[in-house]
Structures are given as C-alpha cells and as structure tokens.
C-alpha positions as CSV (number, residue, x, y, z in Angstrom):
1,M,124.7,78.7,113.1
2,L,121.2,80.8,112.0
3,N,118.9,78.1,109.5
4,R,116.0,80.6,109.0
5,I,115.2,84.3,108.6
6,P,112.1,85.1,110.8
7,G,109.4,86.0,108.3
8,I,110.2,83.4,106.0
9,D,108.6,80.3,105.4
10,Y,111.9,78.4,104.8
11,V,114.6,76.3,107.1
12,F,117.7,76.3,105.5
13,K,119.4,72.5,105.1
14,D,122.6,73.7,104.8
15,P,122.8,76.8,107.1
16,G,126.0,77.9,105.5
17,L,124.4,79.3,102.5
18,L,122.3,81.5,104.5
19,E,125.4,82.7,106.3
20,K,126.9,83.4,103.0
21,A,123.7,85.4,101.0
22,L,123.8,87.5,104.5
23,T,127.4,88.5,104.0
24,H,128.6,91.4,102.4
25,R,131.2,92.2,100.4
26,S,132.8,94.6,102.5
27,F,133.6,91.5,105.2
28,G,135.4,89.7,102.9
29,S,135.8,87.6,99.9
30,H,133.3,84.8,101.0
31,N,130.2,87.2,100.1
32,N,126.5,87.0,98.7
33,E,127.4,88.5,95.3
34,R,127.4,85.4,93.0
35,L,124.4,84.3,95.2
36,E,122.8,88.0,94.1
37,F,123.1,87.0,90.6
38,L,121.5,84.2,90.7
39,G,118.9,85.3,92.8
40,D,118.0,87.9,90.5
41,A,117.9,86.0,87.8
42,I,115.2,83.8,89.4
43,L,113.3,86.4,90.6
44,S,112.8,88.1,87.4
45,L,111.6,84.6,86.2
46,V,108.9,84.2,89.1
47,V,107.8,87.4,88.7
48,A,107.4,87.4,84.9
49,D,105.6,84.0,84.9
50,R,103.2,85.4,87.9
51,L,102.5,88.7,85.7
52,F,102.0,86.7,82.4
53,H,99.2,84.3,83.8
54,L,97.6,87.1,85.6
55,H,97.6,89.6,82.4
56,P,96.8,87.6,79.3
57,D,96.0,90.9,77.6
58,V,98.4,93.0,78.3
59,S,101.7,93.8,76.1
60,E,104.9,92.8,76.2
61,G,106.3,96.6,76.8
62,D,103.5,96.6,79.5
63,L,104.1,93.6,80.8
64,S,107.9,94.2,81.5
65,R,107.1,98.1,82.9
66,L,104.3,95.7,85.8
67,R,108.1,93.4,86.1
68,S,110.5,96.4,86.8
69,R,108.3,98.2,89.2
70,V,108.4,94.7,91.4
71,V,111.9,93.6,91.2
72,R,113.8,97.2,91.3
73,G,115.4,98.4,94.5
74,D,113.4,100.1,96.3
75,T,110.4,98.0,96.3
76,L,112.7,94.9,97.1
77,A,114.3,97.3,99.9
78,R,111.4,97.7,101.4
79,L,110.3,94.0,101.5
80,A,114.0,93.2,102.9
81,N,112.7,95.6,106.0
82,K,109.7,94.3,106.4
83,L,111.8,90.9,107.2
84,R,114.5,92.8,109.0
85,L,117.4,91.1,106.8
86,S,119.2,94.1,108.5
87,D,119.1,92.5,111.7
88,H,121.1,89.7,110.0
89,L,123.9,91.5,107.6
90,I,127.4,90.5,107.9
91,M,129.5,93.6,106.7
92,G,132.7,95.1,107.3
93,E,133.4,97.3,110.0
94,G,133.9,100.3,107.7
95,E,130.4,99.6,105.8
96,L,128.7,99.2,109.5
97,K,130.0,102.6,110.6
98,T,128.3,104.4,107.4
99,G,125.4,102.8,107.8
100,G,125.5,100.0,105.3
101,F,123.0,98.0,107.3
102,K,120.1,100.8,106.4
103,K,121.2,101.0,102.8
104,N,118.6,100.2,100.2
105,S,120.8,98.9,97.5
106,I,122.3,96.6,100.1
107,L,119.0,95.4,101.1
108,A,117.9,94.7,97.9
109,D,121.0,93.2,97.0
110,T,120.4,90.4,99.9
111,L,117.2,90.0,100.1
112,E,118.0,88.6,96.3
113,A,121.0,86.4,97.4
114,L,118.7,84.8,99.7
115,F,116.3,83.7,97.1
116,G,119.4,82.6,95.5
117,A,120.8,80.4,98.4
118,I,116.9,79.1,98.9
119,Y,117.1,77.7,95.1
120,L,120.5,75.9,95.7
121,D,119.5,74.5,98.8
122,G,116.0,73.7,98.2
123,G,115.1,73.9,94.5
124,F,113.3,75.7,92.3
125,R,110.1,75.0,93.5
126,E,111.0,76.0,96.9
127,C,112.6,79.3,95.9
128,E,109.7,80.1,93.5
129,R,107.1,79.4,96.9
130,V,109.2,81.9,98.5
131,V,109.4,84.6,96.2
132,R,105.7,84.1,95.7
133,Q,105.3,84.3,99.4
134,A,107.5,87.7,99.4
135,C,106.2,89.5,96.2
136,D,102.5,88.6,95.5
137,D,101.0,91.2,97.7
138,V,102.8,93.8,95.7
139,I,102.2,92.3,92.4
140,D,98.4,92.2,93.4
141,N,98.3,95.8,94.0
142,L,100.1,96.8,91.3
143,P,99.0,100.0,89.3
144,D,97.3,99.9,86.0
145,A,100.4,99.1,83.4
146,E,99.5,102.6,81.7
147,E,100.1,104.4,84.8
148,L,103.7,102.9,84.7
149,K,104.5,104.7,81.5
150,D,106.4,107.8,81.5
151,P,104.6,110.8,80.5
152,K,106.7,111.1,77.0
153,T,105.7,107.9,76.1
154,R,102.0,108.5,77.1
155,L,101.8,111.9,75.3
156,Q,103.4,110.2,72.0
157,E,100.8,107.5,72.4
158,W,98.1,109.9,72.8
159,M,99.3,112.1,69.7
160,Q,99.6,108.7,67.6
161,A,96.2,107.3,68.7
162,R,94.6,110.5,67.2
163,G,96.6,110.7,64.3
164,R,98.3,113.6,65.0
165,P,102.2,114.5,64.8
166,L,104.4,114.1,67.5
167,P,105.0,116.3,70.2
168,I,108.1,118.9,69.7
169,Y,110.4,119.3,72.7
170,Q,112.7,122.8,72.9
171,L,115.4,123.3,75.4
172,E,114.4,126.7,76.5
173,K,116.8,128.0,79.4
174,E,119.7,126.2,80.9
175,E,121.0,127.8,83.9
176,G,123.1,128.1,87.2
177,A,126.4,126.3,88.5
178,E,127.7,123.0,86.4
179,H,126.6,121.1,89.7
180,A,123.4,122.7,90.1
181,K,121.7,123.3,86.7
182,L,118.2,123.7,86.1
183,F,117.0,123.0,82.8
184,T,113.6,124.7,81.2
185,V,111.8,122.9,78.6
186,S,108.7,123.5,76.0
187,V,106.7,121.3,74.2
188,T,104.7,121.9,71.3
189,L,102.1,120.0,69.5
190,A,102.5,120.5,66.0
191,G,99.8,122.6,64.0
192,S,98.2,124.3,67.3
193,R,99.0,126.7,69.8
194,E,99.2,124.2,72.5
195,Q,102.5,124.8,74.4
196,A,103.9,123.6,78.2
197,F,106.7,124.6,79.9
198,A,108.7,122.8,82.8
199,S,112.2,122.7,84.8
200,G,114.0,119.7,86.1
201,S,117.6,119.2,87.1
202,S,117.7,117.4,84.1
203,R,117.0,117.9,80.3
204,R,115.0,114.6,80.2
205,K,113.4,115.3,83.5
206,A,112.3,118.3,82.3
207,E,110.7,117.1,78.9
208,Q,108.8,114.6,81.3
209,A,107.8,117.4,83.7
210,A,105.9,119.1,80.4
211,A,104.8,116.2,78.8
212,S,102.9,115.7,82.0
213,Q,101.6,119.2,81.6
214,M,100.4,118.7,78.5
215,L,98.7,115.5,79.1
216,E,96.9,117.0,81.7
217,T,95.9,119.9,79.2
218,L,94.6,117.9,77.0
219,R,92.6,115.6,78.9
220,T,90.8,118.7,80.5
221,A,90.3,119.8,77.0
222,A,88.7,116.3,76.0
223,Q,86.3,116.7,78.6
C-alpha cells in the first residue's frame, strides 16, 4: 500500500490514512470528505500564522485577502498538479469517465484531505512543515495586498481618502436572452463630470469593470 506521495516529504505510519485522503466520494462511503474538512482548517491556520508574522503592519482585511489568494481552489489545484496527485486519486468509474481526476475542485479538496491525514498521522508540527513546504513559494510571491482588493473597493477608498462622496453606480442597459444577459453600468463621481461605462455578464462584473476604468482615469489625471 502507498505510504507517501512523491514530492511531499512525509512517510505515513498508517498508509490507510493516505489511501482515505486520496479517495473521492464517488468511490464509496470510505472517502476523504471528513479529512478535507480537517485539512482545510489546518491549512487556513498555518497560512494565517505565516502571513501574520510576515506582514506585521498589514490590516486584518488585507491579511484575509492575502490568505484567500493562497487557500483558494485554483491555487490548491495548481499545487496538487505539481505534486501529480491526479496519478493517485481513487474514484468511482463514473467520475473517472467524466475526467474527475482533472477537475480543479477535486484536486484542491484532495490536497486539503492530504493535509488532514498528515495531521492525524504525524501531529500538527509535521503537518505544518508539509503545508509550509507546499505553500511558502506562493506566500512569498503574493502581490501587494492593495492589488488584491476588487476595483469597487479601491475606488471607494480612493474617494474616501480625498474626502469625496462615494461613487454612484447605475444600470444603464440590460440586454440579451435570459441565459446570456449583458449588463451595461455607469459609475459617476458626485460633483463632477467624471463618468465611466462598462459591460459584463452580471451587474456585479459590469460595476467592477466600470470602477476599474474610473480608477485608471483618476490615476492618469493625478500624474
């Protein structure tokens, strides 16, 4: 029975835990969902602790944004692919036929389950060491916390920092079939002629795009 994953510096004392961590729910009731729950919590704690000490002057909100970038599904799936976890997944025939071993959500969940299994097998310090080995490169190459804020938040903070009223968003147009809507939104700055328009597949996306355009206009004007 497999007792380690190549690329991860850890040998399981109980190979059964590793097998369970690699078993998708499509294979049966003996699967990795509970381990995933445990690993998710440990991953979040280890990453939070690392960010807390790396960025002593960063606010709680910015720390949360940085942590989210590390523990989000896309990032974990990328790490799982580097470790070739898909080569070891155990899943039902139906899931295999539909390419489940390539799905980002399954790969990310499996990596979290693996962390949970290592915690149960070797304790917190061993698990922390493995999480650090897997995630430190991502953490060390995170963008500035300010860049992780969505455009609407950044535009709001820009206005507040200058004592100006908050931006005003308005839905200008909604068109297309129900399953393929296109929303056009404007953002206006009170007391000025500054205005930006943008479209998106949802009102939220259109507002974010309009805010991004307005920020670019304001930064260009301030130069």
